[in-house]
N, C-alpha and C positions, 0 to 999 in steps of 0.2 A: 975728837973733828967728827961731826955728823958727816955721813953718806951726802955723795951728790947724785942728783936728779938728774936726766937729761931731760930736755923740751926740743922744738921743733915748730916751725908752722905744716902746713897738711901736705906743699907743691915740696917742702925740704930745703927752701934758700935760706931758711934763715934757722940758726942751729943754736943751741944755748946750754950751758951747765948750770944749776943753781944748789945750792947746799941745803939739805933736808929739816932745816932749822927756821920753820914758820911759827910766828907768833901768833897768829890768827888762820882760821878758815871759815867764811864766811860766803850763804847765797843770798846775793842782795835782790831785792824784788820791787826797787824804784824805777820809775817809770823810764827815767836815761838808762838804765841799763837792759832794760827791755827794749828801746828804742836802740841803743849799742850794739845789741847782741843779735836783735830779731828774733829771741824769745822770750819766756817766761821773767828768766831771770841771770844774774853774771854768777859765776861759781871762782870766787878771789881767794888767792894766800897772799898773805903781806910778809914781807920780811924786809931785812935792811938792804941798800944797794951793793954794797960789797960783797952780798951774798953771791951773785950772780958774774957766769962769764960768756959772753959771746963768744962763738966761733966761727960762724959765716953767716954773712948776707946782713949784717949793720946795715947796711947802705942801701939794703931794700924794704927797711923799717919806715914805714911812714907815722905821723900821730897827730893826732885831734884833740886840743886842748881847750875844753867847754869853758867859754870866757867869763860867765860867771858862778861857777861852781868848782872847787878843789881837784875834781876828776878829768882823766883825760884816757884817750884809749891808744893803744900802738897796733899795727899790722902790717903784714905783710904785703906789699905791693904789688906782687904778683897773686896771691891766692885769696886775698882779706883776711885770713887768719889771724884771732886774736893774738898778741905777743907780752909778755911782761912791758912794764912802763914804771919809771920814776914817778910820782907825785908832786905835783908843782912845790910842796915844799921842802922835797929832795931827802926826807925823812924815810920813805917807804919806797918800795919797788912792791906794785902789784902783780903777781902772777897769776893769769886766768889758769884755772885747774886742767880745762882742758887740754892747752898745750904741752904738758907733762907726760912724757914716756912711759913711765913709773909711779905707782903711788907713793904720797908722801906718808909721813908717818901721822901726821897729826890728823885729828878726824873733825870733822865738820861741826864749828861749834855753834853757829845760830844763822838764822833766818832773818834778815833784816828788812827794814820798810815794807814791812809785812800789810798794810795798809794801802799798800799800791798796786798788790797783787793784780797780774796780768786776770782778765774774767775766765781766759781758757787753762787757767792752773790752780783750780780749785780741790778740794778733797771730794765734791760732789760730781765731779767728771769722771768717773768710776770708770771704766772702758776696758775691750779687751787687748792682752796682750798678746804681742807674736816674737820671738826672736830674732825675726828681720823683716823688709819691706814685703808689702800686701799687696797686690791690687785688688781693688773691686771693684 
């Protein structure tokens, strides 16, 4: 039996546990993931739908299903945080890595759709790093 990881949205209205039994861990750089996250890529863990248990706030989850592609997005109606969702085929649940409270045992396996990488997310953008917010 694998260990269980807890997860939640930012405001805490939606909580869940998921078994630490992921088959894949990808960072997707496609344009759709950029638009869905508002960032350079989506960090997603894949597992089977029977590996998750919702605890609180399932009624606070909104789903967006892309009409022409196989992906979806689920998010908290209150804070907008990305949450796990079942794929259209029903075969997989995709868990946004940032929704987990603990580190999974699986390591990042691949960057996918790299031809669509955001212009601001390239190796030639070497800039200063800080431990927190810096006002300039």
